N, C-alpha and C positions, 0 to 999 in steps of 0.2 A: 314579183311573186313567183314562187317556184311551182311548176306543175308536177304533180306526182301521180303516177299510175303504178299501183302495187302489182308486182309480178309473182309468178309461182315460186313458192318457197316451202321446204319441208324439213324442219329441224325439230329437236326435242322441245324447244321453247316457243317456236314461231312457225305456224303453218298457214300458207296462203294458196287458195285456188283462184285461178283466173278463169275467164269465160272459155278459154280453150279446154280447160279440164271439166267445167260444169256443163258445157254445151248450152248455156243460157246466154244469149247475146246481150241481154239487159243486166246481167249480174257481172259487172266488171271485175270484182274481186270479192272474196269471202275469206276472212282470216280469223285465226284463233291465236292468242298470245298469252304466255305465262311469263311474267317478268318478276324475277327474284331479286332484282337490285334496281336502284335508281338509275335513270338514264338522263342524258343531257336534254334540255328543253326541246320540245318539238317545234321546229322552225315554221314560220308562216308559209302556208302552201295552199294550193287548190287541187281539186281533182277534176280535170277537164270533162265537161259534159256529164258529170256524175254528182249525185247527192251521196253523202256518207252517213251511215248510222252506226254509232258505237254503243255496244251493250256492255257496261262494266259489271263483271260478275263478282269480283272481290277486290277490295282495296280502295284506293282513293285517287282521283285525277282532277286536275284543273285544266279547263280548256278556255281559250279566248277566241271570240269572233264578234264582229260588228261592234267592237269597242267595249264589250262586256266580258267579265270572267264568270264561268260557270263551274261550280264545285260538284263533283260526282262522287257518290259512295255506292256501295254494292247494290246492284240491280237497277241503277239509273241508266236510262237510254238517252243519248245525246245526238241531236240531228244537225247536220250542216247541209244547206241546200246547194243546188248545182252552181258551181263556179264561185262559191263563197269562201273567202280566205279564212283559215283558222290555224291555231297553234296552241301551245300550252303556256303562252305568255313568257314570263320570266321564271316560271316554275319548272322543275325537272319532271320528267315522266316518272311517276311513282311506282312502287311495288304493287302490282295488280294483275288480275286475270281479266281478260276481256275478249270479246268477239267484235268484229266490225265487218261491214259490207258496203260496197260502193255500187249504186244502182244507176244505170243509164236509162232514164225514163223514156227518152226518145226512141228506144229500141223495143219497148214493151209490145208494140204492134207486130213485131216479128214472131211473137209467141202466142199472143192472145187475140181474140176477136177485137175489132176496132173499138166497139163500145166498152167492152170489158177493160181493154188497155187504157182507155181514156178515164174510166171510173177509178181504176187502181192508181194511175198517175196522179189524179186529182187528190185522192185520199192521202197518198204519200206526201204530196206537196203541202198538204194542210197539217201535217204532223206538228205538234208543238216542239219547241226547241229541246225541252227536256221533260221526260215522264218516266214512270216506273214500269219495269218489266217484272217477271216473276220466275219461280223455279220451273214451272211448266214450259215457259218459253225457252229457257236455257236448255232444258232437256231435249226439246224438239229441234232446236237449232243445232245442237251437237250431233244429234242423229242425222239430220239433213246434211251436215258438213261431211261426215264420213261416208254417207251414201253417195254424195256427189263426187267424192274422191275415188270411188270404185271404178274399175275398168269393165265391170259387168254392166251391160247396157240396161238390163232390167232393174238392177239395184240403183243405177244412176237415175233412171226415170223416176223411181220412187223418191229419190232425193230431191229431184226437181219439183215434184208435187208437194213434198213435205216442206220445202223451203217456201214455196208460194203460200202454203197454209200458214207458215210462220209470219209472213207479211200481214196476212189478214188478222191473225191473232194479235200482232203488235199494234195494228191500227185500232182494234177494239180496246186494247189496254190503254191506248192514248186517250180514249174517250171517257174513261172512268175518272170523272172529276172528283178528286179527293182534296180536302182542305190541306194546304201546305203547312208543314210543321217547321219550327225553328230547327235548323241544321246545326245542332250544338257541337257535334264532332268536327264539322268543317270549321267552325269558329275556333276550336282548339288547335286545329292544324294551321290555320292562319296565324294564330298566336305563336306557335312553334317557329314558323318561318320568320316572323318579325323579330324574334328574340334568339335566333340561332347562334349569334356570336356571344351569348351569355351562358352562364351555368343555368340550366333549366330544371327547376324543381317541379315534379309532377303535381304537387299540391297546387302550385300556381296555375298550371295548365288546366287542372280540373276546375279551379275557381273561375277561370276565364269563360267557361261554358256552363257554369252553374251546377256542376255535379259534385258529389262527395268523391273522395279519392277512389274508394273501392268501386263505386258505381261507374266512375269515369274509366278506370282500367278495364272493367268488364265490357262496357259499351264500346270503347275504342277498339278492343280486340274483335268484338262481334262485327263491327262495321268495316274494319280495314283488313282484318286477317293477321295483324301483327300487334305486338304490345306497344304501348306509348313510348317506352324507352328505346325499343328497337327502331321505331320510326324516327325519333329524335336523333339517334346515332347515324342512321343512314342519310338523313338530311344534312347533318354536319359533315359527313364524309363526302357527299356530293358537292358541298360548298368547298371542302378542303381540296378536292380535285381541281376546281376552278382556280383556287389560290396557288396551288402547285404549278399549274399551267402558266401562271404569271411569274414563275421563277422565284417565289418566296421560299425561304428555307423551311425545313421541317419544324424547327423551333418557333419561327414566326407564325406559321400556320396554326400550330398547336396553341400558341398564346392567343391569337386572334379569335379562335373558336372556343376558347375557355376550357380546353382539356386539362385534366389534372397535371399531367406531365407529358413531355414529348414521347416518352416510351409507351405510355398508355395510348396516346394518339396513334403511334406507329402500329401497335398491336391491333387496335380496332380497325385501322385502315386496311391492314392485310386481311382481316376477317371478312370485310365487306368487298374487297376488290381482288384478293388473291395476290397482291403485291405490297411491298413496303412502300412508304412514300418516296424514298430514294429510287427504288426500282421503277416506280411510276414515272418519275421525272426523267430518268434515264431512257425509258421507252419512248417518251415524247421527243427527246433529243435525237434518238435513232430514226424516228419517223421523219423528222425535219431534215436529217442528213440525206434521206432518199428522195426528197422533193426536188 
């Protein structure tokens, strides 16, 4: 099992603060990510001595832990406990916006009074595996993140207080017991993955989750942030990359994934990756040459 400790990072799509930036010894890392394309599956890993909380803001993700798959859509919060292995299973990391933070509960006493640290650690340990956040929590977490990133000690102190407040808000949200509803869009996404090597008609996907076509298109865009057809295309392109890595020809990949023509496949592949399929294979060969 691979141990992972997220380190400081600051790019347009991915920003991570470590405890060196936040000055909170129990906040191992705090990150924000905007992913505009599918990524390879998240490999099984652990965060040593840390629990991790992922807040999915927009899009769709699948995570696996303890032998179970968990499907997340917008505003779902996913919890993995200290030392617990987790991954995205065989599924790619999807187009999504998310926040996450890794908490070292054993270090809470360095900031809080012993009793308060114990109460907070207990409440965090008792969080359910998955529950719903909301827009207010998102707004407060974003504000806390950028305050914590400040070099001004007063602003950073405000960020520390704000982030702590976010934890208590999150704990209270987890206690709002609401009846679970059938996750119809997740069922549609599973259908897409299971039929990715076929021509996929949106009417069939809509039927798989009990929606009319128009209602399905609207609901899918609302929950994932992209259209159903765009989602199908990028899942196909993600699969295509794996087949190209196996040195299949462009024509073979196009046929296996039921694209209309190899030319259409090549055009779509470039739209999603910035490279033609041939250029992608050549780049793989060049990386191998340097190993």
